[in-house]
C-alpha positions as CSV (number, residue, x, y, z in Angstrom):
1,M,9.2,-23.8,1.1
2,N,7.4,-24.5,4.4
3,K,6.3,-20.9,4.6
4,L,4.9,-21.1,1.1
5,L,3.1,-24.3,2.0
6,S,1.7,-22.5,5.0
7,A,0.4,-19.7,2.8
8,K,-1.2,-22.3,0.5
9,G,-2.8,-24.0,3.6
10,I,-4.4,-20.8,4.6
11,V,-5.8,-20.4,1.1
12,L,-7.0,-24.0,0.9
13,G,-9.0,-23.4,4.0
14,F,-10.4,-20.3,2.5
15,L,-11.3,-22.1,-0.7
16,S,-13.1,-24.8,1.2
17,V,-15.5,-22.1,2.4
18,L,-15.9,-20.9,-1.2
19,L,-16.7,-24.4,-2.4
20,L,-19.3,-24.9,0.3
21,G,-20.9,-21.6,-0.2
22,G,-20.8,-20.5,-3.8
23,T,-18.7,-17.4,-4.1
24,G,-18.5,-17.3,-0.3
25,F,-18.9,-13.6,-0.2
26,G,-22.7,-13.4,-0.4
27,N,-22.4,-11.4,-3.7
28,T,-23.2,-12.5,-7.2
29,P,-20.0,-12.4,-9.4
30,P,-20.1,-10.8,-12.8
31,A,-21.4,-13.1,-15.5
32,K,-18.8,-15.5,-16.9
33,G,-16.5,-13.8,-19.4
34,K,-17.7,-10.3,-18.5
35,K,-14.8,-8.0,-17.8
36,V,-15.2,-5.8,-14.7
37,A,-13.9,-3.0,-16.9
38,T,-17.0,-3.1,-19.1
39,A,-19.0,-1.3,-16.3
40,N,-19.9,2.2,-17.4
41,R,-18.4,5.3,-15.7
42,D,-21.3,5.9,-13.3
43,E,-21.5,2.3,-12.3
44,V,-17.9,2.0,-11.2
45,F,-18.6,4.6,-8.5
46,S,-21.7,2.8,-7.1
47,A,-21.3,1.2,-3.7
48,K,-22.4,-2.1,-5.1
49,Y,-19.9,-2.1,-7.9
50,I,-17.0,-1.1,-5.6
51,K,-17.9,-3.7,-3.0
52,D,-18.3,-6.4,-5.6
53,V,-14.9,-5.6,-7.3
54,L,-13.2,-5.5,-3.9
55,L,-14.5,-8.9,-3.0
56,K,-13.8,-10.3,-6.5
57,T,-10.1,-9.2,-6.5
58,T,-9.6,-10.2,-2.8
59,Q,-11.0,-13.7,-3.7
60,W,-8.8,-14.1,-6.7
61,Q,-5.6,-13.0,-4.9
62,L,-6.3,-15.2,-1.9
63,Q,-6.6,-18.1,-4.3
64,H,-3.2,-17.3,-5.8
65,P,-0.6,-16.9,-2.9
66,K,2.9,-16.1,-4.1
67,H,5.2,-15.3,-1.1
68,S,5.8,-16.2,2.5
69,P,2.8,-15.0,4.5
70,T,5.1,-12.6,6.6
71,D,6.7,-11.1,3.5
72,W,6.5,-7.4,2.9
73,T,4.6,-8.0,-0.3
74,N,1.8,-9.7,1.7
75,G,2.1,-6.9,4.3
76,A,0.9,-4.5,1.6
77,F,-1.7,-7.0,0.4
78,Y,-3.1,-7.6,3.8
79,A,-3.4,-3.8,4.4
80,G,-5.7,-3.8,1.4
81,V,-7.6,-6.9,2.4
82,F,-8.3,-5.4,5.8
83,A,-9.6,-2.2,4.1
84,A,-11.8,-4.4,2.0
85,Y,-13.1,-6.1,5.1
86,E,-13.9,-2.7,6.7
87,T,-15.7,-1.7,3.5
88,T,-17.7,-4.9,2.9
89,K,-17.9,-6.3,6.5
90,S,-17.5,-9.8,4.9
91,P,-17.0,-12.3,7.7
92,L,-15.1,-14.6,5.3
93,I,-12.5,-11.9,4.7
94,L,-12.1,-11.5,8.5
95,D,-11.9,-15.2,9.0
96,S,-9.2,-15.5,6.3
97,L,-7.1,-12.7,7.9
98,M,-7.4,-14.3,11.3
99,A,-6.3,-17.6,9.8
100,I,-3.3,-15.9,8.4
101,G,-2.4,-14.4,11.7
102,E,-2.8,-17.6,13.6
103,R,-0.7,-19.5,11.0
104,N,2.0,-16.9,11.4
105,Q,1.8,-17.1,15.2
106,W,1.3,-13.4,15.0
107,R,5.0,-12.9,14.3
108,P,6.7,-10.4,12.0
109,G,9.6,-11.5,9.8
110,K,13.0,-12.4,11.3
111,R,15.0,-9.2,10.6
112,F,14.1,-7.1,13.6
113,D,15.5,-3.8,12.2
114,H,14.3,-4.3,8.5
115,A,11.2,-2.3,7.7
116,D,10.0,-5.0,5.2
117,D,9.8,-7.6,7.9
118,I,7.4,-5.7,10.2
119,A,5.0,-4.6,7.5
120,V,2.7,-7.6,8.2
121,S,2.3,-6.2,11.8
122,Q,-0.1,-3.6,10.4
123,L,-2.6,-6.4,10.0
124,Y,-1.9,-7.9,13.4
125,I,-2.6,-4.5,15.1
126,D,-5.8,-3.9,13.1
127,L,-7.1,-7.4,14.0
128,Y,-6.1,-6.9,17.7
129,R,-8.3,-3.8,17.8
130,I,-11.2,-6.1,16.9
131,K,-10.4,-9.2,19.0
132,K,-8.4,-7.6,21.9
133,D,-6.1,-10.6,22.3
134,R,-2.7,-9.4,23.5
135,R,-0.9,-12.4,21.9
136,M,-1.8,-10.9,18.5
137,I,0.5,-7.9,19.0
138,Q,3.1,-9.1,21.6
139,P,5.6,-10.4,19.1
140,T,5.4,-7.0,17.3
141,I,5.9,-5.1,20.6
142,D,8.9,-7.4,21.3
143,T,10.4,-6.8,17.9
144,V,10.1,-3.0,18.1
145,Q,11.6,-3.0,21.5
146,K,14.6,-4.9,20.1
147,M,14.7,-2.4,17.2
148,R,14.9,0.5,19.7
149,T,17.6,-1.0,21.9
150,V,19.9,-3.3,19.7
151,P,22.1,-1.9,16.9
152,G,20.9,-3.4,13.7
153,N,22.4,-4.4,10.4
154,E,20.5,-1.8,8.3
155,L,22.0,1.1,10.3
156,A,25.4,-0.5,10.1
157,K,25.3,-1.1,6.4
158,H,23.5,2.1,5.2
159,G,23.9,4.7,7.9
160,L,20.2,4.9,8.6
161,T,17.6,2.3,9.3
162,W,15.0,3.2,6.8
163,W,17.3,3.9,3.9
164,W,14.9,3.3,1.0
165,C,11.6,5.1,0.5
166,D,9.5,2.0,0.4
167,A,10.3,1.6,4.1
168,L,8.0,4.5,4.8
169,F,5.0,2.4,4.0
170,M,6.2,-0.7,5.7
171,A,7.3,0.4,9.2
172,P,6.0,3.9,10.3
173,P,2.3,2.8,10.2
174,V,3.2,0.0,12.6
175,L,4.7,2.3,15.1
176,A,1.9,4.8,14.7
177,K,-0.7,2.1,15.2
178,L,1.2,0.8,18.3
179,S,1.3,4.4,19.7
180,T,-2.4,4.8,19.4
181,T,-3.3,1.3,20.5
182,L,-1.1,1.3,23.6
183,N,-1.5,5.0,24.3
184,D,2.3,5.3,24.3
185,P,3.7,8.4,22.5
186,T,7.2,6.9,22.6
187,Y,6.4,4.8,19.5
188,N,5.5,7.9,17.5
189,A,8.6,9.7,18.7
190,F,10.8,6.8,17.6
191,S,9.2,6.6,14.2
192,D,9.4,10.3,13.8
193,S,13.1,10.3,14.3
194,L,13.7,7.6,11.8
195,F,11.3,9.0,9.2
196,R,13.0,12.4,9.3
197,Q,16.3,10.8,8.6
198,T,14.9,9.2,5.4
199,Y,13.2,12.5,4.5
200,K,16.4,14.5,4.9
201,L,18.3,12.1,2.6
202,L,15.7,11.2,-0.1
203,Y,13.1,13.9,-0.4
204,N,13.7,16.4,-3.2
205,Q,12.6,19.8,-2.0
206,Q,12.2,21.1,-5.6
207,E,10.4,18.2,-7.1
208,H,8.5,17.2,-4.0
209,L,9.2,13.6,-4.7
210,Y,11.3,10.9,-3.1
211,A,14.4,9.2,-4.7
212,R,14.0,5.5,-4.2
213,D,17.4,5.3,-2.3
214,A,20.8,7.0,-2.3
215,N,21.7,5.4,-5.6
216,Y,19.2,7.7,-7.3
217,L,20.3,11.0,-5.8
218,V,21.8,13.6,-8.2
219,D,24.5,15.9,-6.7
220,A,24.8,19.6,-6.8
221,N,26.8,19.3,-10.0
222,G,24.1,17.3,-11.7
223,A,26.0,14.1,-11.5
224,G,24.0,10.9,-10.9
225,K,21.5,8.5,-12.6
226,K,19.0,10.1,-14.9
227,E,16.3,9.1,-17.4
228,A,16.9,9.3,-21.1
229,N,15.2,12.7,-21.2
230,G,17.7,14.1,-18.7
231,Q,15.2,14.1,-15.8
232,K,15.9,12.7,-12.4
233,I,14.6,9.2,-11.7
234,F,11.6,9.2,-9.5
235,W,9.9,5.8,-9.3
236,S,6.1,5.7,-9.4
237,R,5.7,2.9,-6.9
238,G,8.3,4.2,-4.6
239,N,6.5,7.5,-4.3
240,G,3.2,5.6,-4.0
241,W,4.7,3.7,-1.0
242,V,5.4,7.0,0.6
243,M,2.0,8.5,-0.1
244,G,0.3,5.4,1.3
245,G,2.6,5.4,4.3
246,L,1.8,9.1,5.0
247,V,-1.9,8.4,5.0
248,R,-1.5,5.5,7.3
249,V,0.6,7.5,9.7
250,L,-1.7,10.6,9.6
251,K,-4.7,8.4,10.3
252,E,-3.1,7.5,13.6
253,L,-1.3,10.7,14.6
254,P,-3.1,12.8,17.2
255,A,-4.5,16.1,15.9
256,K,-2.3,18.1,18.2
257,H,0.9,16.1,17.7
258,P,3.9,18.4,17.2
259,S,5.0,16.5,14.1
260,R,1.6,16.4,12.4
261,A,2.3,19.6,10.5
262,F,5.5,18.1,9.1
263,Y,3.6,15.1,7.6
264,L,0.7,17.2,6.4
265,T,3.0,19.6,4.6
266,M,4.8,16.8,2.9
267,Y,1.6,15.1,2.0
268,R,0.1,18.2,0.4
269,Q,3.3,18.9,-1.5
270,M,3.5,15.4,-2.9
271,S,-0.2,15.4,-3.7
272,E,0.1,18.6,-5.8
273,R,3.1,17.2,-7.7
274,L,1.3,13.9,-8.4
275,L,-1.7,15.8,-9.6
276,A,0.4,17.4,-12.3
277,L,2.0,14.0,-13.3
278,Q,-1.1,12.0,-13.9
279,Q,-1.4,11.0,-17.5
280,A,-4.3,11.3,-19.9
281,D,-5.5,7.7,-19.2
282,G,-5.8,8.4,-15.5
283,L,-2.7,6.4,-14.4
284,W,0.9,7.3,-13.5
285,R,3.9,6.0,-15.4
286,A,6.6,3.9,-13.8
287,S,9.0,6.8,-14.2
288,L,7.2,9.9,-13.1
289,L,9.3,12.5,-14.9
290,D,9.8,10.5,-18.2
291,P,6.4,9.2,-19.0
292,E,6.9,9.0,-22.7
293,A,9.7,6.5,-22.3
294,Y,7.4,4.2,-20.2
295,P,4.2,3.8,-22.1
296,G,1.3,2.3,-20.3
297,G,0.1,3.0,-16.8
298,E,1.4,1.0,-13.8
299,A,-1.2,-0.4,-11.4
300,S,0.6,-0.5,-8.0
301,G,2.0,3.1,-8.0
302,S,-1.3,4.4,-9.4
303,G,-3.3,2.4,-6.9
304,F,-1.4,3.8,-3.9
305,D,-1.7,7.4,-5.4
306,C,-5.5,7.0,-5.9
307,Y,-5.8,5.7,-2.3
308,A,-3.9,8.6,-0.8
309,L,-5.5,11.3,-2.8
310,A,-9.0,10.0,-2.2
311,W,-8.3,9.8,1.6
312,G,-7.2,13.4,1.5
313,I,-10.4,14.5,-0.1
314,N,-12.5,12.5,2.4
315,Q,-10.7,14.1,5.3
316,G,-11.1,17.6,4.0
317,I,-7.3,18.0,3.6
318,L,-7.3,18.3,-0.2
319,P,-9.7,20.5,-2.0
320,K,-12.4,18.4,-3.5
321,K,-12.8,20.6,-6.6
322,T,-9.2,20.2,-7.6
323,Y,-8.5,16.6,-6.6
324,Q,-11.8,14.6,-7.0
325,P,-11.6,14.7,-10.9
326,V,-8.1,13.3,-10.6
327,V,-9.1,10.5,-8.3
328,E,-12.2,9.6,-10.3
329,K,-10.1,9.4,-13.5
330,A,-7.6,7.2,-11.7
331,W,-10.3,4.9,-10.3
332,V,-12.0,4.5,-13.8
333,A,-8.5,3.6,-15.2
334,L,-7.7,1.1,-12.4
335,T,-11.0,-0.8,-12.8
336,K,-9.9,-1.4,-16.4
337,L,-6.9,-3.3,-15.2
338,V,-9.0,-6.0,-13.6
339,S,-9.4,-9.2,-15.5
340,P,-12.6,-11.2,-15.8
341,E,-11.4,-13.5,-13.0
342,G,-10.5,-10.6,-10.7
343,R,-6.7,-10.4,-11.3
344,V,-5.3,-6.9,-11.1
345,G,-2.9,-6.6,-14.0
346,W,-0.3,-4.2,-15.3
347,V,1.7,-4.4,-12.0
348,Q,5.4,-3.8,-12.2
349,P,7.3,-6.8,-10.6
350,I,9.4,-6.6,-7.5
351,G,12.2,-4.1,-8.1
352,G,13.7,-0.8,-7.1
353,D,13.4,1.4,-10.1
354,P,11.2,2.1,-13.1
355,R,11.0,-0.7,-15.7
356,R,9.1,-1.6,-18.8
357,N,8.7,-5.3,-17.7
358,F,5.0,-5.6,-17.1
359,S,1.8,-6.2,-19.1
360,E,-1.9,-7.0,-18.6
361,D,-0.8,-10.5,-17.3
362,S,1.7,-9.0,-14.7
363,W,0.3,-9.3,-11.2
364,E,1.7,-9.0,-7.7
365,V,0.0,-9.2,-4.3
366,Y,1.0,-5.6,-3.5
367,G,-0.7,-4.4,-6.7
368,T,-3.9,-6.0,-5.5
369,G,-3.4,-4.4,-2.1
370,A,-3.0,-1.0,-3.6
371,F,-6.2,-1.5,-5.7
372,L,-8.2,-2.6,-2.6
373,L,-6.9,0.4,-0.6
374,A,-8.0,2.7,-3.4
375,G,-11.5,1.3,-3.6
376,S,-11.9,1.5,0.1
377,Q,-11.5,5.3,-0.1
378,V,-13.2,5.9,-3.5
379,I,-16.4,4.4,-2.1
380,K,-16.5,7.2,0.5
381,L,-16.3,10.0,-2.0
382,K,-19.3,12.3,-2.2
383,P,-20.6,13.4,-5.6
């Protein structure tokens, strides 16, 4: 309860700025009642439109906190908000993120070995790179040191620390960012060893997709959980987490790092598979291999995929001719999920497998984070 009140306190401070200064972002919001989705196709790729919609969705989500400010859900949201700051250079976004860090005392969550609890540290490290205040990252350094030296509950219970694919977004980017920031390759080495354990267990070499966790593996005899159409269960958001995590690791990993080829190969394989699984409306379904049983696109998985594929085009890793139409189709579709107020809808609630439990009114902070990350890369695409 206190943590939620803290989150609301941060937002109230943010709202006071909004009340004193109109929208607070220095941009004119769309006319009342006008859906962001009514923009025409060319408009949604303009820098002005993208910046406006990033600010609008950031503002709405900051006004509607939902979880503890150190929760993994917010770790994903803050990743998107920081990307929105980098795109718009809005001082109010930066001030809001600094207020969150200060209120959190720059601490990750309490479970030192659980990937979810360190996801928020991605924000702390990004802000440290601007402010250069060591206290902003010291609790993260201390947590990772404990993780490296003290046997944890996750390893004891599951046989490996990052036992579910979502973890590959939450924790590896933190270690990669620390490695770059502190010029210490041991962080990358530690992350690499844990990442490869997850890869060995959950990555399907034929489908080039990740099972969410060991409960969704199918054995050599074909026994295991499957969709109604007989296909293996590959969760859209779970694979979106992996794609987003790969991008955030590759952004930090040195060009000549011995493991870079491993991550690039996986990234290209997954990108090619996701290209084939995009649906006609531009989105991906909650269950990637049984789209007909899950009508309606899902925002969070689609947002992370759009982000990851757009980044690959911008970096020259993915061929523009092949992938840019896919990304453009996805971005057009994602903008249609934004309500007049700036709420990103059609987000599957917290869970661990494909569900049909979401609608235009379904929102979650990580869905907004995925949308913000996508926009931050789409704006960089060249015609």
